[in-house]
ZABADREN-567142 format. One record per residue (C-alpha): x negated, y negated, z negated; residue number from 1. Coordinates in steps of 0.2 Angstrom, whole numbers, plus 2048, in hexadecimal, padded with zeros to 3 digits. Layout:
# ZABADREN-567142
+-----+-----+-----+-----+
!   X !   Y !   Z !   n !
+-----+-----+-----+-----+
!   X !   Y !   Z ! NUM !
...
+-----+-----+-----+-----+
END
This chain:
# ZABADREN-567142
+-----+-----+-----+-----+
!   X !   Y !   Z !   n !
+-----+-----+-----+-----+
! 824 ! 847 ! 85E !   1 !
! 81D ! 837 ! 865 !   2 !
! 80D ! 835 ! 86E !   3 !
! 7FD ! 835 ! 863 !   4 !
! 7F4 ! 825 ! 860 !   5 !
! 7E4 ! 82E ! 860 !   6 !
! 7DC ! 83E ! 866 !   7 !
! 7CB ! 847 ! 865 !   8 !
! 7C3 ! 858 ! 867 !   9 !
! 7BA ! 85D ! 857 !  10 !
! 7B1 ! 86D ! 856 !  11 !
! 7BB ! 875 ! 863 !  12 !
! 7CC ! 86F ! 85C !  13 !
! 7D7 ! 861 ! 862 !  14 !
! 7DC ! 854 ! 855 !  15 !
! 7EB ! 849 ! 858 !  16 !
! 7EF ! 83A ! 84D !  17 !
! 802 ! 834 ! 84D !  18 !
! 80B ! 827 ! 845 !  19 !
! 816 ! 82E ! 836 !  20 !
! 827 ! 828 ! 839 !  21 !
! 82E ! 830 ! 829 !  22 !
! 821 ! 82A ! 81D !  23 !
! 825 ! 828 ! 80B !  24 !
! 823 ! 816 ! 804 !  25 !
! 814 ! 814 ! 7F9 !  26 !
! 81F ! 80C ! 7EC !  27 !
! 825 ! 81E ! 7E9 !  28 !
! 814 ! 823 ! 7E4 !  29 !
! 80E ! 822 ! 7D2 !  30 !
! 808 ! 80F ! 7D2 !  31 !
! 801 ! 806 ! 7C4 !  32 !
! 809 ! 7F6 ! 7C9 !  33 !
! 81B ! 7F0 ! 7CB !  34 !
! 820 ! 7E7 ! 7DB !  35 !
! 82E ! 7DB ! 7D9 !  36 !
! 835 ! 7D3 ! 7E8 !  37 !
! 844 ! 7C8 ! 7ED !  38 !
! 84A ! 7C7 ! 7FF !  39 !
! 85B ! 7C4 ! 807 !  40 !
! 859 ! 7D1 ! 815 !  41 !
! 84C ! 7DE ! 80F !  42 !
! 84B ! 7E9 ! 800 !  43 !
! 839 ! 7E9 ! 7FC !  44 !
! 82E ! 7EF ! 7EE !  45 !
! 835 ! 7F8 ! 7DE !  46 !
! 846 ! 7F7 ! 7D8 !  47 !
! 84A ! 7EA ! 7CB !  48 !
! 858 ! 7E0 ! 7C2 !  49 !
! 851 ! 7CF ! 7C2 !  50 !
! 85C ! 7C2 ! 7CB !  51 !
! 84E ! 7B6 ! 7CF !  52 !
! 83B ! 7B3 ! 7CC !  53 !
! 83F ! 7A8 ! 7BE !  54 !
! 849 ! 7B6 ! 7B5 !  55 !
! 83B ! 7C2 ! 7B8 !  56 !
! 82E ! 7B6 ! 7B1 !  57 !
! 839 ! 7B2 ! 7A2 !  58 !
! 83C ! 7C5 ! 79E !  59 !
! 829 ! 7C9 ! 7A0 !  60 !
! 824 ! 7BA ! 795 !  61 !
! 832 ! 7BD ! 789 !  62 !
! 839 ! 7AC ! 78A !  63 !
! 84B ! 7A8 ! 788 !  64 !
! 856 ! 7A0 ! 795 !  65 !
! 858 ! 791 ! 78A !  66 !
! 846 ! 78D ! 78B !  67 !
! 843 ! 77E ! 797 !  68 !
! 833 ! 784 ! 79E !  69 !
! 82D ! 781 ! 7B0 !  70 !
! 828 ! 790 ! 7BB !  71 !
! 816 ! 78C ! 7B9 !  72 !
! 818 ! 78D ! 7A6 !  73 !
! 822 ! 79D ! 7A7 !  74 !
! 814 ! 7A4 ! 7B2 !  75 !
! 807 ! 79F ! 7A5 !  76 !
! 811 ! 7A7 ! 797 !  77 !
! 814 ! 7B7 ! 7A1 !  78 !
! 801 ! 7B8 ! 7A5 !  79 !
! 7FE ! 7BA ! 793 !  80 !
! 807 ! 7CB ! 793 !  81 !
! 803 ! 7D1 ! 7A5 !  82 !
! 7F8 ! 7D0 ! 7B4 !  83 !
! 802 ! 7C8 ! 7C2 !  84 !
! 7FF ! 7C5 ! 7D4 !  85 !
! 80A ! 7BC ! 7E0 !  86 !
! 810 ! 7C6 ! 7EF !  87 !
! 813 ! 7BE ! 800 !  88 !
! 81C ! 7C4 ! 80F !  89 !
! 81A ! 7C0 ! 822 !  90 !
! 829 ! 7C4 ! 82C !  91 !
! 827 ! 7C3 ! 83F !  92 !
! 828 ! 7D2 ! 84B !  93 !
! 825 ! 7DD ! 83C !  94 !
! 821 ! 7DB ! 829 !  95 !
! 810 ! 7D8 ! 821 !  96 !
! 80D ! 7D5 ! 80E !  97 !
! 7FE ! 7CF ! 804 !  98 !
! 7F9 ! 7C6 ! 7F4 !  99 !
! 7F0 ! 7B7 ! 7FC ! 100 !
! 7FD ! 7B0 ! 808 ! 101 !
! 7FE ! 7AE ! 81B ! 102 !
! 7F9 ! 79F ! 826 ! 103 !
! 80A ! 79E ! 82E ! 104 !
! 815 ! 793 ! 823 ! 105 !
! 825 ! 796 ! 82D ! 106 !
! 826 ! 7A9 ! 82D ! 107 !
! 81E ! 7AC ! 81C ! 108 !
! 820 ! 7A8 ! 80A ! 109 !
! 81F ! 7AF ! 7F8 ! 110 !
! 82B ! 7BE ! 7F6 ! 111 !
! 827 ! 7C4 ! 7E5 ! 112 !
! 81A ! 7CA ! 7D9 ! 113 !
! 810 ! 7DA ! 7D5 ! 114 !
! 80B ! 7DC ! 7C3 ! 115 !
! 804 ! 7E7 ! 7B6 ! 116 !
! 807 ! 7E4 ! 7A3 ! 117 !
! 7F8 ! 7E2 ! 798 ! 118 !
! 7FF ! 7F1 ! 78E ! 119 !
! 7FF ! 7FB ! 79D ! 120 !
! 7ED ! 7F7 ! 7A1 ! 121 !
! 7E8 ! 7FB ! 790 ! 122 !
! 7F1 ! 80C ! 791 ! 123 !
! 7EB ! 810 ! 7A2 ! 124 !
! 7D9 ! 80D ! 79F ! 125 !
! 7D9 ! 812 ! 78D ! 126 !
! 7D3 ! 802 ! 785 ! 127 !
! 7D8 ! 7F6 ! 777 ! 128 !
! 7D3 ! 7E6 ! 780 ! 129 !
! 7D5 ! 7E0 ! 792 ! 130 !
! 7C4 ! 7D9 ! 796 ! 131 !
! 7C1 ! 7CD ! 7A5 ! 132 !
! 7B9 ! 7DC ! 7AE ! 133 !
! 7C8 ! 7E7 ! 7AB ! 134 !
! 7D4 ! 7D9 ! 7B0 ! 135 !
! 7CB ! 7D8 ! 7C1 ! 136 !
! 7CC ! 7EB ! 7C3 ! 137 !
! 7DF ! 7EA ! 7C0 ! 138 !
! 7E0 ! 7DC ! 7CD ! 139 !
! 7D7 ! 7E7 ! 7D9 ! 140 !
! 7E3 ! 7F5 ! 7D6 ! 141 !
! 7F2 ! 7EA ! 7D9 ! 142 !
! 7EB ! 7E3 ! 7E9 ! 143 !
! 7E8 ! 7F5 ! 7EF ! 144 !
! 7FA ! 7F9 ! 7EC ! 145 !
! 7FF ! 7EB ! 7F6 ! 146 !
! 7F3 ! 7F0 ! 804 ! 147 !
! 7FB ! 801 ! 805 ! 148 !
! 80D ! 7FA ! 805 ! 149 !
! 808 ! 7ED ! 813 ! 150 !
! 802 ! 7FC ! 81D ! 151 !
! 812 ! 805 ! 81A ! 152 !
! 81C ! 7F6 ! 81F ! 153 !
! 812 ! 7F4 ! 82F ! 154 !
! 814 ! 806 ! 834 ! 155 !
! 802 ! 80A ! 831 ! 156 !
! 805 ! 81C ! 82A ! 157 !
! 7FE ! 82B ! 833 ! 158 !
! 7FE ! 83E ! 834 ! 159 !
! 7F2 ! 84A ! 83D ! 160 !
! 7F5 ! 85A ! 847 ! 161 !
! 7E6 ! 866 ! 84A ! 162 !
! 7E8 ! 872 ! 859 ! 163 !
! 7DE ! 880 ! 860 ! 164 !
! 7E3 ! 887 ! 871 ! 165 !
! 7F3 ! 87D ! 871 ! 166 !
! 7F9 ! 884 ! 860 ! 167 !
! 7FA ! 87A ! 851 ! 168 !
! 7EF ! 880 ! 843 ! 169 !
! 7F1 ! 872 ! 836 ! 170 !
! 7FA ! 862 ! 833 ! 171 !
! 7FC ! 855 ! 826 ! 172 !
! 806 ! 844 ! 825 ! 173 !
! 807 ! 835 ! 81A ! 174 !
! 7F6 ! 82D ! 81C ! 175 !
! 7F8 ! 81A ! 818 ! 176 !
! 7ED ! 80D ! 820 ! 177 !
! 7E2 ! 80E ! 830 ! 178 !
! 7E1 ! 820 ! 836 ! 179 !
! 7CE ! 81F ! 837 ! 180 !
! 7CC ! 81D ! 824 ! 181 !
! 7D6 ! 82C ! 81E ! 182 !
! 7E0 ! 835 ! 82A ! 183 !
! 7D2 ! 839 ! 837 ! 184 !
! 7C5 ! 83F ! 82B ! 185 !
! 7D2 ! 84A ! 822 ! 186 !
! 7D6 ! 851 ! 834 ! 187 !
! 7C4 ! 855 ! 837 ! 188 !
! 7C2 ! 85D ! 826 ! 189 !
! 7D1 ! 868 ! 82A ! 190 !
! 7C8 ! 870 ! 839 ! 191 !
! 7C2 ! 881 ! 835 ! 192 !
! 7AF ! 882 ! 834 ! 193 !
! 7AD ! 895 ! 835 ! 194 !
! 7AC ! 896 ! 848 ! 195 !
! 799 ! 896 ! 84D ! 196 !
! 79E ! 895 ! 85F ! 197 !
! 7A8 ! 885 ! 85E ! 198 !
! 7A1 ! 877 ! 868 ! 199 !
! 79B ! 867 ! 85F ! 200 !
! 7A6 ! 858 ! 85E ! 201 !
! 7A8 ! 84F ! 86E ! 202 !
! 7B0 ! 83F ! 867 ! 203 !
! 7C0 ! 836 ! 86C ! 204 !
! 7CA ! 83C ! 87A ! 205 !
! 7D6 ! 82E ! 87A ! 206 !
! 7DA ! 81F ! 86E ! 207 !
! 7EA ! 817 ! 872 ! 208 !
! 7EE ! 805 ! 86E ! 209 !
+-----+-----+-----+-----+
END
């Protein structure tokens, strides 16, 4: 096992946070959105059969190949049937992904789309009409899925080990995102609370860069 990225003593137990090298891609989870990407070197997002962004938009908008529409018009047609966000990739000493673009024009660019059909929105939220507020909620869901996938691409997936007296008593892996947000609180919650003689938390022993 690699060295921990963070350690602390909590109620008499040692907590160690590690990078998770064998984490599952968030795209294997039950996602509401579908992430469609095209890249010469990487297999990104969800599996699909669309040869190009134009083919994808034509399929989503139900527009035939014979229709002479620009990409902007195809996007407009598709957005009548789905909530669609552009997805951008930054490729320089690692991968990063977002839905708003990156400042570096040389190592970044649009790599695909993440979308949710309006039918899926109505089914998921149990409504007959997709209001502006619901559309914004769906957009937040899609952005959140890309945030998780960006963390996965960037190696920000962690696990914890709880030890007492040098023996492992609990461990859990696959926490996506900054370890302070989910992994560390879960590790602290895993520490048994039944020992009345346990010393109080002493804070961080070591936080590694």
